[in-house]
Backbone as CSV, one residue per row, in Angstrom:
resi,resn,N_x,N_y,N_z,CA_x,CA_y,CA_z,C_x,C_y,C_z
1,MET,23.628,49.295,26.227,24.178,48.107,26.503,24.062,47.747,28.129
2,GLU,24.188,48.762,28.907,24.166,48.636,30.366,22.615,48.127,30.697
3,LYS,21.577,48.468,29.970,20.402,48.067,30.297,20.429,46.617,30.081
4,ILE,20.849,46.127,28.964,20.950,44.848,28.278,21.421,43.894,29.595
5,GLY,22.658,44.471,30.116,23.396,43.661,30.913,22.898,43.602,32.291
6,LYS,21.943,44.515,32.729,21.016,44.332,33.932,20.177,43.675,33.732
7,LYS,19.482,43.534,32.612,18.211,42.592,32.465,18.841,41.318,32.557
8,ALA,19.762,41.019,31.794,20.426,39.831,31.856,20.574,39.065,33.167
9,LYS,21.177,39.970,33.990,21.507,39.587,35.387,20.321,39.393,36.051
10,LEU,19.153,39.959,36.106,18.123,39.614,36.668,17.347,38.404,36.272
11,ALA,17.500,38.169,34.741,16.821,37.203,34.152,17.696,35.934,34.533
12,SER,18.813,35.988,34.776,19.512,34.592,35.393,19.207,34.225,36.586
13,LEU,18.716,35.042,37.507,18.060,34.606,38.832,16.749,33.804,38.408
14,HIS,16.069,34.307,37.552,14.545,33.538,37.298,14.973,32.307,36.716
15,LEU,15.812,32.203,35.799,16.082,31.089,34.992,16.597,30.264,35.903
16,SER,17.484,30.316,36.884,17.903,29.269,37.694,16.870,28.463,38.504
17,ASN,15.797,28.869,38.310,14.801,28.401,39.120,13.667,27.840,38.399
18,ILE,13.948,27.528,37.145,12.984,27.121,35.947,13.304,25.351,35.890
19,SER,12.267,24.656,36.217,12.158,23.268,35.824,12.622,22.814,34.473
20,ILE,13.355,21.697,34.499,13.600,20.940,33.140,12.338,20.890,32.196
21,GLU,11.302,20.696,32.608,9.911,20.608,31.917,9.540,21.823,31.343
22,LYS,9.784,23.063,32.065,9.485,24.159,31.735,10.387,24.754,30.426
23,ARG,11.775,24.297,30.727,12.717,24.633,29.646,12.410,23.952,28.349
24,ASN,12.000,22.657,28.472,11.699,22.031,27.402,10.641,22.400,26.564
25,SER,9.520,22.972,27.332,8.147,23.261,26.740,8.546,24.731,26.087
26,VAL,9.630,25.507,26.670,9.982,26.826,25.791,10.667,26.525,24.508
27,LEU,11.546,25.302,24.372,12.085,25.027,23.252,11.153,24.514,22.202
28,LYS,10.204,23.432,22.711,9.362,23.122,21.853,8.253,24.068,21.111
29,GLN,7.837,25.106,21.916,7.405,26.338,21.302,8.247,27.135,20.388
30,PHE,9.518,27.099,20.772,10.355,27.732,19.650,10.366,27.288,18.403
31,SER,10.597,25.656,18.441,10.383,25.009,17.341,9.275,25.121,16.271
32,GLN,8.058,25.226,17.316,6.826,25.383,16.566,6.729,26.896,15.855
33,TYR,7.071,27.654,16.336,7.268,28.942,15.801,8.070,29.305,14.748
34,LEU,9.301,28.388,14.793,9.970,28.295,13.384,9.396,27.830,12.267
35,ARG,8.193,26.726,12.606,7.440,26.217,11.305,6.644,27.005,10.967
36,THR,5.743,27.699,11.816,4.677,28.734,11.639,5.066,30.208,10.856
37,ASN,6.425,30.355,11.156,6.782,31.745,10.880,8.060,31.673,9.631
38,SER,7.882,30.468,9.178,9.138,30.152,8.064,9.220,31.265,6.988
39,LYS,7.911,31.911,6.779,8.016,32.889,5.493,8.376,33.941,5.953
40,SER,8.068,34.359,7.084,8.642,35.737,7.676,10.334,35.455,7.847
41,ILE,10.834,34.507,8.217,12.259,34.026,8.484,12.918,34.142,7.150
42,LEU,12.382,33.743,6.109,12.792,33.579,4.748,12.960,35.165,4.243
43,ASN,11.746,35.913,4.221,11.754,37.153,3.798,12.701,38.103,4.572
44,SER,12.947,37.862,5.931,14.043,38.737,6.476,15.530,38.390,6.017
45,ASN,15.579,36.824,5.891,16.771,36.308,5.460,17.450,36.662,3.860
46,LYS,16.095,37.017,3.026,16.396,37.744,1.534,16.917,39.223,1.801
47,LYS,16.742,39.871,2.685,17.091,41.026,3.071,18.751,41.277,3.224
48,ASP,18.964,40.293,3.868,20.546,39.696,4.291,21.381,39.485,3.099
49,ILE,20.401,38.686,2.232,21.120,38.018,0.880,21.531,39.198,0.039
50,SER,20.254,40.148,0.070,20.441,41.224,-1.097,21.492,42.262,-0.380
51,ASN,21.658,42.455,0.641,22.538,43.281,1.124,24.103,42.740,0.928
52,ALA,24.153,41.567,1.219,25.418,40.725,0.838,25.900,40.986,-0.624
53,LYS,24.975,40.781,-1.265,25.160,40.778,-2.845,25.501,42.094,-3.270
54,SER,25.033,43.190,-2.506,25.410,44.617,-3.087,26.644,44.987,-2.528
55,LYS,27.082,44.156,-1.666,28.385,44.497,-1.023,29.477,43.532,-1.586
56,LYS,29.078,42.783,-2.604,30.135,41.923,-3.361,30.802,41.128,-2.394
57,ILE,30.085,40.302,-1.415,30.530,39.350,-0.501,30.687,38.157,-1.184
58,LYS,31.758,37.403,-0.727,31.773,36.124,-1.631,30.877,35.061,-1.578
59,ASP,30.672,34.408,-2.792,29.453,33.444,-2.745,29.380,32.399,-1.666
60,SER,30.713,31.822,-1.243,30.813,31.048,-0.054,30.339,31.529,1.273
61,MET,30.594,32.681,1.548,29.818,33.394,2.796,28.290,33.515,2.253
62,ILE,27.830,34.039,1.219,26.423,33.808,1.127,25.785,32.724,1.267
63,ASP,26.261,31.668,0.834,25.935,30.123,0.874,25.807,29.993,2.463
64,ARG,26.530,30.248,3.433,26.505,30.055,4.750,25.317,30.902,5.347
65,LEU,25.154,32.074,4.553,24.288,32.852,5.113,22.789,32.550,4.803
66,LYS,22.676,32.084,3.413,21.395,31.790,2.948,20.517,30.914,3.830
67,LEU,19.212,30.999,4.133,18.419,30.190,4.553,17.117,29.564,3.458
68,ASN,16.795,28.602,3.445,15.571,28.032,2.865,14.857,26.899,3.793
69,ASN,13.932,26.276,3.239,12.898,25.727,4.065,13.570,24.411,4.466
70,LYS,14.469,23.997,3.966,15.589,22.663,4.396,16.147,23.010,5.343
71,LYS,16.730,24.214,5.302,17.683,24.719,6.611,17.104,24.961,7.704
72,ILE,15.562,25.668,7.438,14.932,25.913,8.612,14.547,24.705,9.452
73,ALA,14.285,23.518,8.649,13.725,22.001,9.045,15.193,21.728,9.719
74,GLN,16.372,22.047,9.371,17.546,21.190,10.011,17.703,22.051,11.177
75,ILE,17.274,23.378,11.387,17.324,23.913,12.506,16.457,23.488,13.629
76,ARG,15.224,23.350,13.374,14.129,22.557,14.148,14.715,21.202,14.607
77,ASN,15.326,20.417,13.621,15.955,19.032,14.064,16.829,19.527,15.201
78,SER,17.676,20.220,14.950,18.654,20.678,16.016,18.068,20.701,17.420
79,ILE,16.914,21.661,17.434,16.268,22.358,18.502,15.549,20.905,19.137
80,GLU,15.043,19.921,18.266,14.518,18.824,18.963,15.504,17.819,19.643
81,GLU,16.534,17.897,19.110,17.690,17.031,19.551,18.255,17.716,20.918
82,ILE,18.207,18.919,21.172,18.497,19.610,22.130,17.365,19.272,23.443
83,ILE,16.297,19.323,22.935,14.983,18.847,23.855,15.300,17.503,24.598
84,LYS,15.779,16.442,23.737,16.179,15.315,24.078,17.181,15.030,25.249
85,PHE,18.103,16.207,25.017,19.184,15.951,26.075,18.802,15.942,27.511
86,LYS,19.281,15.265,28.572,19.166,15.178,29.761,19.219,16.372,30.536
87,ASP,18.663,16.856,31.740,18.965,17.811,32.262,20.289,18.040,32.812
88,PRO,21.114,18.767,32.455,22.565,18.869,32.785,22.682,19.460,34.348
89,LEU,21.700,20.174,34.880,21.777,20.916,36.174,21.509,20.082,37.525
90,GLY,22.122,20.358,38.368,22.170,19.417,39.669,22.484,18.311,39.795
91,LYS,23.469,17.775,38.857,24.126,16.575,38.726,25.394,16.637,39.568
92,THR,25.791,15.586,40.529,26.719,15.474,41.404,27.665,14.912,40.370
93,LEU,28.747,15.791,40.257,29.772,15.399,39.407,31.073,14.501,40.149
94,SER,31.162,14.985,41.464,31.966,14.202,42.291,31.779,14.488,43.721
95,SER,32.276,13.636,44.654,32.094,13.891,45.996,33.285,13.124,46.761
96,TRP,33.422,13.457,47.934,34.453,12.904,48.853,33.996,13.538,50.360
97,LYS,34.778,12.757,51.204,34.367,12.786,52.653,35.843,13.423,53.006
98,ARG,35.923,14.124,54.119,37.184,14.671,54.638,37.317,14.153,55.860
99,PRO,38.581,13.863,56.618,38.701,13.238,57.789,37.973,13.754,58.970
100,ASN,37.332,14.745,58.794,36.547,15.188,59.974,34.960,15.079,59.607
101,GLY,34.812,14.105,58.619,33.397,13.817,58.427,32.693,14.662,57.462
102,LEU,33.202,15.882,57.150,32.556,16.743,56.099,32.622,16.152,54.745
103,ILE,31.282,16.265,54.245,31.113,15.599,52.928,31.057,16.789,51.826
104,ILE,31.937,16.593,50.866,32.202,17.864,49.836,31.490,17.184,48.566
105,LYS,30.707,17.832,47.797,30.321,17.572,46.327,30.460,18.636,45.520
106,ARG,30.754,18.299,44.318,30.815,19.095,43.043,29.522,19.011,42.521
107,VAL,28.685,19.726,42.442,27.404,19.871,41.573,27.332,20.754,40.257
108,SER,26.624,20.177,39.386,26.690,21.221,38.062,25.598,22.274,38.252
109,ILE,25.869,23.390,37.878,24.965,24.592,38.283,25.335,25.488,36.953
110,PRO,24.441,26.516,36.459,24.533,27.262,35.350,25.834,28.411,35.564
111,ILE,26.285,28.547,34.373,27.268,29.636,34.373,26.653,31.211,34.819
112,GLY,25.691,31.234,34.275,25.000,32.572,34.347,24.686,33.130,33.310
113,VAL,25.392,34.291,32.983,24.950,35.006,31.778,26.156,34.845,30.868
114,ILE,25.921,34.570,29.455,27.087,34.030,28.587,26.618,35.249,27.420
115,GLY,27.970,35.760,27.009,27.886,36.589,25.821,28.633,35.820,24.829
116,VAL,27.829,35.753,23.640,28.252,34.860,22.393,28.184,35.911,21.288
117,ILE,29.602,36.234,20.808,29.849,36.911,19.655,30.089,36.105,18.322
118,TYR,29.454,35.957,17.408,29.693,35.120,16.141,29.261,35.794,14.948
119,GLU,29.778,35.082,13.801,29.530,35.752,12.378,28.452,35.334,11.592
120,SER,28.746,34.897,10.504,27.279,34.998,9.506,26.278,33.754,9.398
121,ARG,26.583,32.916,10.243,25.659,31.770,9.955,24.125,32.007,10.974
122,PRO,23.129,32.259,10.515,22.009,32.533,11.203,21.609,31.465,12.069
123,ASN,21.983,30.414,11.858,21.559,28.984,12.761,22.274,28.868,13.982
124,VAL,23.425,29.829,14.090,24.092,30.050,15.515,23.013,30.714,16.476
125,THR,22.174,31.508,15.879,21.278,32.153,16.807,20.462,31.422,17.497
126,SER,19.961,30.447,16.880,18.778,29.429,17.299,19.612,28.250,18.196
127,ASP,20.709,28.084,17.746,21.414,26.739,18.424,21.848,27.292,19.594
128,VAL,22.528,28.477,19.696,23.082,29.126,20.822,21.990,29.415,22.023
129,SER,20.980,30.111,21.464,19.953,30.452,22.438,19.215,29.180,23.000
130,ALA,19.101,27.991,22.186,18.785,26.640,22.814,19.381,26.011,23.723
131,LEU,20.815,25.820,23.387,21.741,25.516,24.211,22.101,26.029,25.434
132,CYS,21.986,27.379,25.674,22.047,28.157,26.526,20.835,28.126,27.646
133,PHE,19.718,28.192,27.150,18.775,28.198,27.782,18.421,26.893,28.434
134,LYS,18.597,25.716,27.594,18.510,24.297,28.123,19.315,24.124,29.456
135,THR,20.644,24.765,29.383,21.551,24.561,30.582,21.347,25.853,31.782
136,GLY,20.197,26.377,31.473,19.968,27.467,32.510,20.794,28.656,32.461
137,ASN,21.395,28.929,31.345,22.320,30.060,31.187,21.447,30.939,30.376
138,VAL,21.515,32.501,30.725,21.104,33.621,30.153,21.993,34.030,28.890
139,VAL,21.536,34.307,27.677,22.744,34.735,26.571,22.464,36.095,25.877
140,ILE,23.388,36.518,25.711,23.444,38.046,24.839,24.017,37.672,23.755
141,LEU,23.407,38.049,22.627,23.887,37.488,21.450,24.384,38.734,20.515
142,ARG,25.471,38.613,19.929,25.855,39.613,19.122,26.472,39.045,17.773
143,GLY,25.495,38.783,16.630,25.851,38.167,15.494,26.653,39.242,14.508
144,GLY,26.911,38.457,13.351,27.464,39.403,12.263,26.682,40.148,11.592
145,SER,27.057,41.346,11.180,26.062,42.446,10.572,25.464,41.738,9.218
146,GLU,26.211,40.878,8.512,25.624,40.285,7.287,24.554,39.527,7.570
147,ALA,24.326,38.938,8.615,23.057,38.204,9.033,21.963,38.922,10.106
148,PHE,21.911,40.091,9.966,21.418,41.060,10.878,20.053,40.733,11.056
149,HIS,19.329,40.716,10.011,17.936,40.401,9.795,17.296,39.286,10.195
150,SER,18.283,38.170,9.591,17.811,36.797,10.074,18.037,36.420,11.590
151,ASN,19.242,37.067,12.001,19.299,36.736,13.549,18.185,37.578,14.216
152,LYS,17.760,38.602,14.112,17.007,39.488,14.833,15.515,38.714,14.874
153,ILE,15.295,38.143,13.630,13.966,37.330,13.515,13.952,36.159,14.424
154,LEU,15.059,35.450,14.412,15.064,34.115,15.203,15.105,34.508,16.789
155,ALA,16.026,35.408,16.969,15.905,35.844,18.576,14.436,36.314,18.702
156,LYS,13.789,37.019,18.042,12.570,37.508,18.398,11.537,36.562,18.383
157,LEU,11.558,35.568,17.926,10.812,34.209,17.886,11.069,33.466,19.441
158,PHE,12.435,33.446,19.517,12.796,32.615,20.898,12.236,33.647,22.121
159,LYS,12.087,34.960,21.776,11.641,35.798,23.025,10.118,35.462,23.070
160,ARG,9.521,35.188,21.982,8.040,34.880,21.820,7.654,33.834,22.666
161,ALA,8.581,32.602,22.550,8.274,31.626,23.027,8.514,31.499,24.499
162,LEU,9.438,32.541,24.938,9.497,32.657,26.489,8.266,33.155,26.901
163,LYS,7.909,34.277,26.125,6.743,34.917,26.760,5.400,34.126,26.823
164,LYS,5.213,33.139,25.854,4.296,32.454,25.691,3.965,31.440,26.870
165,LYS,5.453,30.814,27.399,5.476,29.991,28.697,5.567,30.744,29.813
166,LYS,5.365,32.082,29.824,5.485,32.841,30.875,6.866,32.704,31.659
167,CYS,7.896,33.008,30.910,9.422,32.911,31.116,9.944,34.358,30.976
168,ASN,10.787,34.798,31.551,11.421,36.069,31.409,12.137,36.350,30.062
169,GLU,11.630,37.242,29.175,11.879,37.145,27.817,13.579,37.595,27.680
170,ASN,13.839,38.177,28.624,15.093,38.549,28.782,16.430,37.422,28.823
171,CYS,15.724,36.275,28.896,16.703,35.245,29.010,17.689,34.869,27.688
172,VAL,17.164,35.608,26.617,17.764,35.513,25.429,17.408,37.137,25.038
173,GLN,18.691,37.713,24.733,18.653,39.072,24.238,19.721,39.363,22.883
174,PHE,19.268,39.886,22.059,19.888,40.202,20.857,20.322,41.694,20.830
175,ILE,21.506,42.135,20.480,21.962,43.312,20.294,21.383,43.876,19.062
176,GLU,20.578,44.564,18.884,19.851,44.993,17.717,20.795,46.458,17.138
177,SER,22.035,46.040,16.856,22.626,47.178,16.178,24.052,46.327,15.338
178,LYS,24.417,47.173,14.435,25.494,46.699,13.432,26.758,47.556,14.012
179,ASP,26.436,48.548,14.845,27.752,49.157,15.191,28.830,48.547,15.986
180,ARG,29.801,48.460,15.533,30.902,47.539,16.228,31.454,48.093,17.368
181,ASN,31.503,49.463,17.568,31.590,49.885,19.186,30.832,49.243,20.114
182,HIS,29.743,48.722,19.869,28.877,47.798,20.876,29.824,46.724,21.206
183,VAL,30.337,45.910,20.301,31.291,44.843,20.630,32.402,45.168,21.350
184,ASP,33.056,46.324,20.965,34.214,46.720,22.213,33.590,46.985,23.400
185,TYR,32.553,47.743,23.538,31.828,48.107,24.899,31.527,46.631,25.552
186,LEU,31.071,45.766,24.971,30.623,44.321,25.545,31.851,43.796,26.060
187,LEU,32.833,43.734,25.474,34.264,43.148,25.690,34.927,43.812,26.716
188,SER,34.857,45.259,26.889,35.747,45.503,27.671,34.742,46.467,28.981
189,SER,33.649,46.550,28.906,32.725,47.294,30.119,31.710,46.475,30.503
190,MET,31.686,45.032,30.335,30.348,44.465,30.814,30.573,43.506,31.853
191,LYS,31.832,43.499,32.389,32.156,42.594,33.427,31.393,42.381,34.511
192,ASN,30.643,43.274,34.870,29.613,43.218,36.175,28.473,42.524,35.654
193,TYR,28.186,42.139,34.660,26.756,41.392,33.972,27.233,40.173,33.326
194,ILE,28.352,40.201,32.439,28.556,38.734,31.745,29.526,37.939,32.497
195,ASP,29.404,36.826,32.608,30.196,35.780,33.477,31.421,35.177,32.514
196,VAL,30.914,34.879,31.245,32.122,34.454,30.295,31.598,34.966,28.750
197,ILE,32.615,35.137,27.986,32.293,35.383,26.650,32.618,34.127,25.754
198,ILE,31.812,33.714,24.672,32.464,32.790,23.695,32.263,33.407,22.407
199,PRO,33.705,33.573,21.581,33.513,33.924,20.149,33.200,32.688,19.379
200,ARG,32.638,32.969,18.263,32.433,31.442,17.301,32.564,32.077,16.028
201,GLY,33.578,31.985,15.410,34.210,32.372,14.044,35.432,32.342,13.776
202,GLY,35.878,33.180,12.782,37.267,33.063,12.301,38.319,33.689,13.127
203,LYS,39.795,33.485,12.725,40.763,33.818,13.577,40.977,35.164,13.755
204,GLY,40.189,35.933,12.909,40.267,37.400,13.393,39.355,38.002,14.371
205,LEU,38.052,37.221,14.435,37.348,37.684,15.513,37.998,37.024,16.846
206,VAL,38.201,35.919,17.006,38.843,35.035,18.157,39.867,35.948,18.826
207,LYS,40.823,36.696,17.826,42.031,37.206,18.205,41.572,38.491,18.706
208,LYS,40.296,39.197,18.080,40.192,40.562,18.714,39.556,40.209,20.031
209,VAL,38.574,39.181,20.185,38.020,39.054,21.537,39.165,38.676,22.678
210,LEU,40.092,37.867,22.148,41.320,37.612,23.370,42.029,38.866,23.637
211,LYS,42.074,39.768,22.679,42.852,41.098,22.849,42.158,42.070,23.818
212,LYS,40.586,42.187,23.493,40.114,43.354,24.208,39.152,42.875,25.297
213,SER,39.081,41.552,25.620,37.971,41.331,26.594,38.542,41.413,27.952
214,THR,37.703,41.785,28.967,38.039,42.097,30.297,37.231,40.686,31.002
215,ILE,36.512,40.259,30.332,35.854,39.092,30.710,36.377,37.725,30.571
216,SER,36.214,36.661,31.189,36.675,35.486,30.833,35.987,34.853,29.655
217,ILE,37.052,34.099,28.924,36.662,33.458,27.578,36.596,32.212,27.389
218,ILE,35.880,31.664,26.745,35.865,30.248,26.323,35.951,30.134,24.808
219,GLY,37.078,29.898,24.173,37.371,29.916,22.879,38.346,29.436,22.311
220,HIS,38.300,29.107,20.840,39.759,28.622,20.295,40.507,29.672,19.753
221,TYR,41.438,29.091,19.337,42.304,30.476,18.602,43.073,29.688,17.481
222,GLU,43.703,28.996,17.551,44.518,28.088,16.283,44.670,26.781,16.481
223,GLY,44.051,26.005,15.848,44.032,24.540,15.842,45.062,23.882,15.013
224,LEU,45.373,22.652,15.173,46.569,21.699,14.447,45.565,20.795,13.606
225,CYS,45.882,20.967,12.430,45.167,19.657,11.585,46.225,18.932,11.029
226,HIS,46.097,17.652,11.153,47.141,16.772,10.395,46.525,15.842,9.537
227,VAL,47.427,15.473,8.307,46.775,14.394,7.513,47.897,13.274,7.529
228,TYR,47.486,12.243,7.597,48.338,11.167,7.432,48.190,10.501,6.429
229,VAL,49.373,10.297,5.729,49.193,9.523,4.109,49.974,8.301,4.243
230,ASP,49.253,7.214,3.850,49.713,5.722,4.027,50.758,5.792,2.792
231,ARG,51.923,4.977,3.124,53.008,4.653,2.290,52.497,4.335,1.074
232,GLU,51.375,3.295,0.904,51.024,2.984,-0.527,50.285,3.717,-1.403
233,ALA,49.945,5.082,-0.510,49.106,6.021,-1.307,49.946,7.020,-2.128
234,ASP,49.123,7.494,-3.202,50.055,8.253,-4.346,50.291,9.793,-3.545
235,LEU,51.188,10.161,-3.150,51.386,11.510,-2.421,50.979,12.668,-3.148
236,SER,51.081,12.800,-4.632,50.805,13.696,-5.384,49.196,14.104,-5.251
237,MET,48.756,12.930,-5.431,47.069,13.004,-5.420,46.641,13.392,-3.971
238,ALA,47.385,12.725,-2.915,46.940,13.286,-1.600,47.132,15.027,-1.379
239,ILE,48.100,15.444,-2.066,48.402,16.794,-1.783,47.082,17.715,-2.492
240,LYS,46.697,17.226,-3.758,45.504,17.750,-4.527,44.356,17.587,-3.843
241,VAL,44.079,16.418,-3.169,42.968,16.320,-2.331,42.713,17.406,-1.015
242,VAL,43.864,17.318,-0.501,43.861,18.181,0.685,44.002,19.762,0.255
């Protein structure tokens, strides 16, 4: 884990100097690799599905876990949309002049190294990797054990795209272990390497991260959902729908 952290910190220095053109070229290469390696992705996903069924995991979770050609196409579409985003870096967000003539500006820069802990959706691996890279941030990924093989190959393809475009492969790192102790270590002992933690998943995951992390967190906990029923509506029907 320490090696991963050190590599990430060094990679963040490299990534901060990469142009938007090069960042987009990496994303285009990644999208291409998703297309040309679809069979390998699906074969890896089959291992996860088989393991999930043997553990009698709920069908709803297996559905979230499952990949097919249509879902891979959707992942590629997401990458293409991210490529279209304008460069978020180096933008002057606000500026003001002090009485002594000093001009102060607030300019957008990368956060640095982001740790993302998430659950069973494999598409999160590609989406998060692409978003972090586009915004100049290095990412350390720790996905749910249910999607281990799917996450691993998606991260591997992103690293291959980085290498192809002569970028530091450690801009994206995937923790290749199902050991939950690594999550605890990530949260409690990686403050010198990770600038912020983002949990993406259910209430239990977010609660654990909030409780154990010594690193700053960007995360949700409990949201409030409201439903407004018109006075002319059938209340009993509305209850059934909700």
